[in-house]
C-alpha positions in Angstrom: 47.1 -35.1 18.7 47.4 -31.3 18.6 45.0 -29.1 20.7 43.7 -27.7 17.4 42.7 -31.1 16.0 41.1 -32.0 19.3 38.9 -28.9 19.2 37.8 -29.7 15.6 36.8 -33.2 16.7 34.9 -31.8 19.6 33.1 -29.4 17.4 32.1 -32.2 15.0 30.7 -34.2 18.0 28.8 -31.2 19.2 27.3 -30.7 15.8 26.2 -34.3 15.6 24.4 -33.9 18.9 22.7 -30.7 17.6 21.6 -32.5 14.5 20.1 -35.3 16.7 18.2 -32.7 18.8 17.0 -30.9 15.7 15.6 -34.1 14.3 13.7 -34.7 17.5 12.4 -31.1 17.4 11.1 -31.6 13.9 9.4 -34.8 15.0 7.8 -33.1 18.0 6.8 -30.1 15.9 5.0 -32.4 13.4 3.2 -34.2 16.3 2.2 -30.8 17.7 0.8 -29.7 14.3 -1.3 -32.9 14.1 -2.8 -31.9 17.4 -3.4 -28.4 16.2 -5.4 -29.9 13.3 -7.5 -31.7 15.8 -8.1 -28.4 17.6 -9.1 -27.0 14.3 -11.7 -29.8 13.8 -13.1 -29.0 17.2 -13.3 -25.3 16.4 -15.0 -26.0 13.0 -17.7 -28.0 14.8 -18.2 -25.5 17.6 -17.6 -22.2 15.8 -15.0 -21.3 18.4 -12.4 -18.6 17.3 -9.0 -19.7 16.3 -7.1 -16.9 18.1 -7.4 -17.0 21.9 -5.1 -14.4 23.2 -5.7 -15.1 26.9 -5.0 -18.8 26.4 -1.8 -18.1 24.4 -0.5 -15.5 27.0 -1.0 -18.0 29.8 0.8 -20.7 27.9 3.7 -18.4 27.0 4.1 -17.4 30.6 4.1 -21.0 31.8 6.7 -22.0 29.2 8.9 -19.0 29.9 9.0 -19.9 33.6 10.5 -23.3 32.7 13.7 -21.6 31.2 16.9 -21.6 33.2 18.0 -18.1 32.4 16.6 -14.7 31.4 18.2 -15.1 28.0 16.6 -18.5 27.4 13.3 -17.2 28.8 13.2 -14.6 26.0 14.2 -17.3 23.5 11.5 -19.7 24.7 8.9 -16.9 24.4 9.9 -16.0 20.9 10.2 -19.7 19.8 6.7 -20.6 21.0 5.2 -17.4 19.8 6.3 -18.5 16.3 5.0 -22.1 16.8 1.6 -20.8 18.0 1.5 -18.5 15.0 2.2 -21.3 12.6 -0.4 -23.4 14.3 -3.0 -20.7 13.8 -2.2 -20.4 10.2 -2.7 -24.1 9.7 -6.0 -23.9 11.5 -7.1 -21.0 9.3 -6.3 -23.1 6.2 -8.5 -25.9 7.5 -11.3 -23.5 8.4 -11.2 -22.0 4.9 -11.4 -25.5 3.4 -14.6 -26.0 5.4 -16.2 -22.8 4.1 -15.2 -20.5 7.0 -13.9 -17.7 4.8 -14.0 -14.0 5.3 -17.0 -12.1 3.9 -15.1 -9.7 1.6 -18.1 -8.0 0.0 -16.6 -8.1 -3.5 -18.3 -9.1 -6.7 -16.5 -10.8 -9.6 -17.3 -9.2 -13.0 -16.1 -10.2 -16.4 -14.9 -6.7 -17.1 -15.2 -3.2 -15.7 -18.4 -1.5 -16.8 -16.9 1.6 -18.4 -19.3 2.2 -21.2 -21.3 5.4 -20.6 -19.4 5.9 -17.4 -18.7 9.3 -16.0 -15.2 10.0 -14.6 -14.0 12.7 -12.2 -10.5 13.9 -11.8 -8.8 16.5 -9.5 -7.4 19.6 -11.1 -8.0 21.0 -14.6 -7.5 19.9 -18.2 -3.7 19.6 -18.7 -3.1 18.0 -15.3 -1.3 14.7 -15.0 -4.5 13.1 -13.6 -6.2 14.3 -16.8 -3.6 12.5 -18.9 -3.9 9.4 -16.7 -7.7 9.4 -17.2 -7.3 9.6 -21.0 -4.7 6.8 -21.0 -6.9 4.5 -18.9 -10.4 5.3 -20.3 -9.6 6.8 -23.7 -10.2 10.4 -24.9 -13.9 10.0 -25.6 -14.8 9.5 -21.9 -17.4 11.7 -20.3 -15.5 13.6 -17.5 -15.4 16.6 -15.3 -12.9 18.0 -12.8 -13.0 19.1 -9.2 -10.7 21.1 -6.9 -9.6 18.6 -4.3 -9.2 14.8 -3.9 -11.9 14.8 -1.3 -14.3 16.5 -3.9 -13.6 13.6 -6.2 -14.5 11.0 -3.6 -17.6 12.9 -2.8 -18.6 12.9 -6.4 -18.6 9.1 -6.3 -20.5 9.0 -3.1 -23.2 11.3 -4.4 -23.5 9.4 -7.7 -22.3 12.3 -9.9 -19.4 10.1 -11.0 -18.8 6.4 -11.6 -15.0 6.5 -11.3 -12.4 8.9 -9.9 -8.7 9.1 -10.9 -6.4 9.9 -8.0 -2.6 10.0 -7.6 -1.4 7.6 -5.0 2.4 7.3 -5.3 5.3 9.0 -7.1 8.6 7.3 -7.8 10.7 10.2 -6.4 8.5 12.1 -4.0 6.8 9.1 -2.4 3.2 8.5 -1.4 0.3 11.0 -1.7 -0.8 10.7 1.9 -4.0 12.6 1.6 -5.3 10.0 -0.8 -4.4 7.2 1.6 -6.4 8.9 4.3 -9.4 9.3 1.9 -9.3 5.6 1.1 -9.7 4.9 4.8 -12.5 7.5 5.2 -14.7 6.4 2.2 -16.2 3.0 1.5 -15.0 3.1 -2.1 -12.8 0.5 -3.8 -9.8 0.6 -6.2 -10.6 -1.1 -9.5 -7.6 -0.1 -11.6 -4.3 1.7 -11.8 -2.4 3.7 -14.4 1.2 4.7 -14.3 2.1 8.0 -16.0 5.6 9.2 -16.7 6.1 12.7 -15.2 7.9 15.1 -17.6 7.9 18.4 -15.7 8.6 21.6 -17.6 9.1 25.2 -16.5 6.3 27.2 -18.2 6.2 30.9 -18.7 4.2 33.4 -20.8 5.0 33.9 -24.5 8.3 35.7 -24.9 9.6 35.1 -21.3 13.1 33.8 -20.7 14.8 32.2 -17.7 16.4 35.6 -16.7 12.9 37.1 -16.3 11.6 34.6 -13.8 11.3 35.7 -10.1 8.8 33.1 -8.8 7.7 29.6 -9.6 4.4 28.0 -8.7 3.4 24.3 -8.6 2.0 21.5 -6.5 4.2 20.7 -3.5 5.0 17.2 -4.9 6.2 18.8 -8.2 8.4 21.3 -6.4 9.9 18.4 -4.4 10.5 16.4 -7.5 12.3 19.4 -9.1 14.3 20.3 -6.0 17.7 19.8 -7.6 16.9 22.1 -10.5 15.4 24.7 -8.3 18.5 24.7 -6.1 20.3 26.3 -9.1 17.9 29.2 -8.9 17.9 30.2 -5.2 16.6 33.7 -5.9 13.3 32.3 -7.2 10.4 32.4 -4.8 8.6 29.0 -4.6 4.9 29.1 -4.2 2.7 26.0 -3.6 -0.6 25.5 -5.5 -3.3 22.9 -5.5 -2.3 21.4 -8.9 0.4 21.7 -11.5 -2.1 22.4 -14.3 -3.9 25.0 -12.2 -0.5 26.7 -11.6 0.0 26.8 -15.4 -3.5 28.2 -15.8 -2.8 30.9 -13.3 0.4 32.0 -15.1 -1.5 32.1 -18.4 -4.2 34.2 -16.9 -1.9 36.7 -15.1 0.4 37.2 -18.1 3.2 38.2 -15.8 6.6 37.7 -17.4 8.3 37.1 -14.0 6.0 34.2 -13.1 6.5 30.6 -14.1 4.8 27.3 -13.3 6.1 23.7 -13.1 3.6 21.6 -15.1 3.4 19.2 -18.0 4.3 20.0 -21.6 0.7 19.1 -22.3 -0.4 21.9 -20.0 2.0 24.3 -21.9 0.2 23.5 -25.2 -3.3 23.6 -23.6 -2.8 27.0 -21.9 -0.6 28.6 -24.6 2.7 28.9 -22.6 6.3 28.5 -23.5 8.7 25.8 -22.2 11.6 27.7 -20.6 13.9 25.0 -19.1 17.1 24.3 -20.9 17.6 20.9 -19.1 15.3 18.3 -17.4 13.7 19.5 -14.2 13.7 16.1 -12.5 15.6 13.0 -12.9 14.7 10.4 -15.5 12.4 7.6 -14.4 10.0 9.9 -12.5 6.5 8.5 -12.7 3.2 8.7 -10.8 0.9 5.8 -10.1 -2.8 6.7 -10.3 -5.6 4.6 -8.9 -9.0 4.3 -10.4 -11.7 4.4 -7.7 -15.3 3.2 -7.9 -18.3 3.2 -5.6 -18.8 -0.5 -6.5 -16.8 -3.3 -4.8 -16.0 -5.3 -7.9 -13.0 -7.1 -9.4 -12.2 -9.0 -12.6 -10.6 -12.4 -13.2 -7.4 -10.6 -14.5 -7.0 -8.6 -11.3 -3.5 -9.3 -9.9 -3.0 -6.8 -7.0 -4.8 -6.5 -3.7 -4.8 -3.5 -1.5 -5.9 -3.7 2.1 -6.2 -1.3 5.1 -5.9 -2.6 8.6 -5.6 -1.5 12.2 -3.6 -3.5 14.8 -3.6 -4.1 18.5 -1.1 -1.7 20.1 1.3 -4.5 21.1 4.8 -5.5 20.3 5.1 -7.9 17.3 1.5 -7.5 16.0 2.6 -6.1 12.6 5.0 -9.0 12.1 2.4 -11.6 13.0 -0.2 -10.0 10.6 2.3 -9.8 7.7 3.3 -13.4 8.3 -0.1 -14.5 6.9 1.0 -13.1 3.6 4.4 -14.8 3.8 3.1 -18.3 4.8 0.6 -18.2 1.9 3.4 -17.6 -0.5 2.1 -14.2 -1.5 4.4 -11.4 -2.6 3.9 -8.1 -0.7 4.8 -5.1 -2.9 4.1 -2.1 -0.6 3.4 -1.1 3.0 2.4 2.4 4.1 1.4 3.7 7.6 -0.7 6.7 8.5 -1.6 8.0 12.0 -5.1 7.3 13.2 -6.9 10.6 14.0 -7.5 11.3 17.7 -5.5 8.2 18.7 -2.0 9.3 19.6 0.8 7.1 18.4 -1.5 4.5 16.8 -1.3 3.8 13.1 -3.3 2.5 10.2 -1.4 0.3 7.7 -2.0 0.0 4.0 -0.6 -3.1 2.4 -0.4 -4.2 -1.3 0.3 -7.8 -2.3 -0.1 -9.8 -5.5 -3.1 -12.1 -6.0 -6.7 -12.4 -6.9 -9.6 -12.7 -4.5 -10.6 -16.0 -6.1 -7.4 -17.7 -5.1 -7.5 -19.9 -2.0 -4.1 -18.6 -0.7 -5.3 -15.0 -0.8 -8.5 -15.9 1.0 -6.6 -17.9 3.6 -4.3 -14.9 4.2 -7.2 -12.5 4.5 -9.0 -14.9 6.9 -6.0 -14.9 9.2 -5.5 -11.2 9.1 -9.2 -10.6 9.7 -9.1 -12.8 12.8 -6.1 -11.1 14.4 -6.3 -7.5 13.3 -8.5 -4.9 15.1 -10.1 -4.2 11.7 -9.5 -5.1 8.1 -10.8 -3.6 4.9 -10.1 -4.8 1.4 -9.6 -1.6 -0.6 -9.6 -3.3 -4.0 -8.4 -6.1 -6.3 -7.2 -4.7 -9.6 
């Protein structure tokens, strides 16, 4: 028998032994899970919390000490951390089945109450938020505009508006971070969303041409989205403004042939400007997702996306453990965003979107687990 064949036979034997050990591990794991269910029954009767960090840390230290090498010690800690995490998830499921569910503070309604509603949007007529509002609510909606995103949130807080339309994400320039911060600051909820295709145009006064332009004004996001086009005109001064439509309005008011704005073609028509660009300003597929915000915490039976905001303990692995509640409940996470927490250096607030409806048991199980293990949890909306 050659040395090579002998090694193959030895490898086969080793694999048989591994398979045997794995079978025993599965059997022991199932025995452990049965005991975890008994623990859950005790906690249901006594009201004791599922997550006991002190107990788990002590257990992990004791198990780690049994390992024969530093490498195996790390492996043992990781293995049993996962086992404990799975055990907690099963306990959360059992608690939910016995009515121990999170108090989400949301009311199920048949449909959104939009009749006679008043809607606020940031910017002016001609802005993309204006177009998003008309697309979502229809053109006959009672609306008014404000200067900043914060003003829109304040309008809901004060009762001057029932809904606000805010941009939250662009497909090329990324997230609108100010709006994420405002979602954390205000106790409002997301009740809908609207995606608008962004068709930026270079707008100038009547009779202007590309050769006349010396400066271009727009919102920073729009300037970023049109970066490739603007690189072909390095002599143009780029000026940031609060809103694309406001930039167009300013050009229309100043009637300066050397000034241009990047805004929508709708704004060109609204403010009486010419479209000057001879080729697209940004790549195809550029779109912005707008959220519809309300002061009421409501959702409909058709709602299929959930947005949450959470803060985590400042420890290694906590984000993974939290997100695993989404995974183990077979929910599809569609987005995660982080924002620094003011006055707490190097700590972050996370915004997570996943598919589901608050009426679904899997969603409620996931939220129960997250609520128990996060420092704080807020459901931002189900829409």
